[in-house]
N, C-alpha and C positions, 0 to 999 in steps of 0.2 A: 651559785649563791651559797652563802654560809649562814650559820645561825649564831655564831659567837660562843658555841659550847665547845670548848677545847677538848680534843680527844686524847691528846698525849703531850707530855713534855718531851721534846726531842733534845738532842745534844749535837752541836756543830762539831763534826769530826775534822773537817778540812775546809779551808778557804783558798781559792785560786783565782787569780786575775789573768784574763787573756782576751785579746781582741776587743777590748773595751767592755767586756762583761766580767761579772764576778760570779763564780760558781761556788755554791755552798753545798757540801756533802753533809748530810744530816743522818745521825743514827735515830731511826724512828721505830725500831722494834717491830712488833706485829702489825702496826698500822700499815705497813707496806704489803701485807699479805695478799690483798686483791688489787693492788695498784699496778698500773701499767705506765709506760712512757707516754706522755701526752696528757695524763690526768692532771687536774688542778689540785693544788694544796695551798692552804693558807698558812704562812709562816709569820708568826707575830702579827697576824691580821692582814698580811699582804698576799693577795692571790698570785701564785706563781705556777709554772708548769714543770712537772717532773720530767727531766731530760734523761734520767737514768734511775733504774730501780734494781737493786742488787741485794738480795737477802733482806736484812733489816735496815738497809741504808737506802736513801734516795738522794738525788742531786737535783738542784734547781739553779737557774741562772737569772741574774738580775742585771738590768741595763743601768747606766748612770742615772737616768731619770728616777728610777725606783730607789736607787741608793741615796739620792739627794732628798727625796721626799719621805723617807722612812728611816727607821733606826737600823735597817739591815746592813748599811754600810759600816756600822760600828761593831759588827759581830766578828768574833774570832773563835778559833778552835777551843772547845770546852764550854762555850756559852750555851745556855739552855734557851729553847725557843718553844713557843706555843704552836701546836700543829692541829689543824682541822681539815678534814676532807669535805668536799661540797655536800650539800643536802641531797640525798637521793629523792627521786620523785615521790616515792611512797614512804619517805622518812618522816620521823617525828619532828615537829617544829617546836623547839624548846626555848630558844633565845629570842632574837629579833632579826630582821632582814639585815644581813651584813654582806656587802659586795666584795670586800677584800681590796677596796680602793681607798687607800689612806688619804685623809683630808689634810692632815698636818701632823707634825711632831710636837708633843707636849713634854712637860717636865714634871716629874713627881716632886711636889713641894714639901709634903710632910706625911708622916705616918703616925697615927695616934692609936695606941692599944686600948681596947675596951674588953677586958677579959681575953678570950681566945679570938675575938674578932678584931678587925682593924679598920679605922677610918683613914682613907687616903685622899689627900687634896692634890689636884693636878693643876698646873698652869697650862693654859691652852692658847694657841695663836688667836689674836684678836678677831681674825676673820671667821672663827668658828663660834664665838660667844653667842651669837643670835640663835644658834641651833641647840644650845644647851639649856634645858629647862628641868626644873625640879620634877622628879618622878618620870622623866623621859629616859630614852635609851641612848647609850653611847658604847662604842667598842673601844677598849683600851688594850693594845697589843693583841687584838683579835678576840678579847673576852667580852661577851655581852654583859653589860652592867646597867644598873638603874642609878641615875643621878639623884643623890640625896640632898644636895644643896649647891647653890651657885653663888659666886661673888664676881667682882669686877675683873678678876684675873683668870678665873677658871671654875672648877667644879670639884665636888666631893662625891666619893662612893664609899659604901660600907661593905667589907668583904667578910664572908663567913670562913671558918677554918678550912672547909673543903676547897674553896676557891684558892685560898692561899697555898694549899698543899699541891694542887694539880695544875697550876699555871705559873708563869714567870712573875706574876704580880707579887707572889710570896717571897720572891728573891730581890725585888726592886728596893732601892734605897733613895732617899732624897737626892735630887740632882740628876737622876737617871732619865734618859729620854724614852718616851713611849709613843707608839703609833696610835693616832686617834682617827676614828671614823664616826662621824655624826650620823644621826638617823636619816636615811635617804628619803623617807617620807616627808620630813621637814623641808628638805631641799626642793622637792617637787612642789609642795604647797607654796613655797616662796616663789618659785618660778611661775606658777599659774597665777598667783596674785599680781605679780609684776606684769604679766601679759594682759590682765584685765584693767590695768590702770590707764 
């Protein structure tokens, strides 16, 4: 389980395809200090397994299903990525419950500057609209955010300068694809209500 509090911006160092898999080698700096092969890591909000850890670099592998359901298939060498390790049992819970299971890929619609902060509107797949509520939680590229407004096509968030500086959201431009994970609690509530009908 993750919390959507990005620990580090990593950089894709190498992309290699083999055996139906895509291996991403990522420069992660000191984040790898206590990592071991087999550990989980969220890359742009996608839970993956470290298959190699060497110095400040780690490698993960993604299957075609993951590449089709996320923006990881579009990554190339030099691209920046959000990185977060799983929450430790005794860790501080700062964001919201994020599983690292992307529900869909959205698109950044617009960026509106308000002083040093930014309002970002995202278009979301129609299947996710019912889970997006004002003042609810959503993970965008693995970043835990509060929904500030919704419309018929998607939702808005407001980002402070710190979030813009330490996540890929500060690098995104209109038209860019983003990984979306809606609040898992909303999905469970919906399922329970369906079962009682």
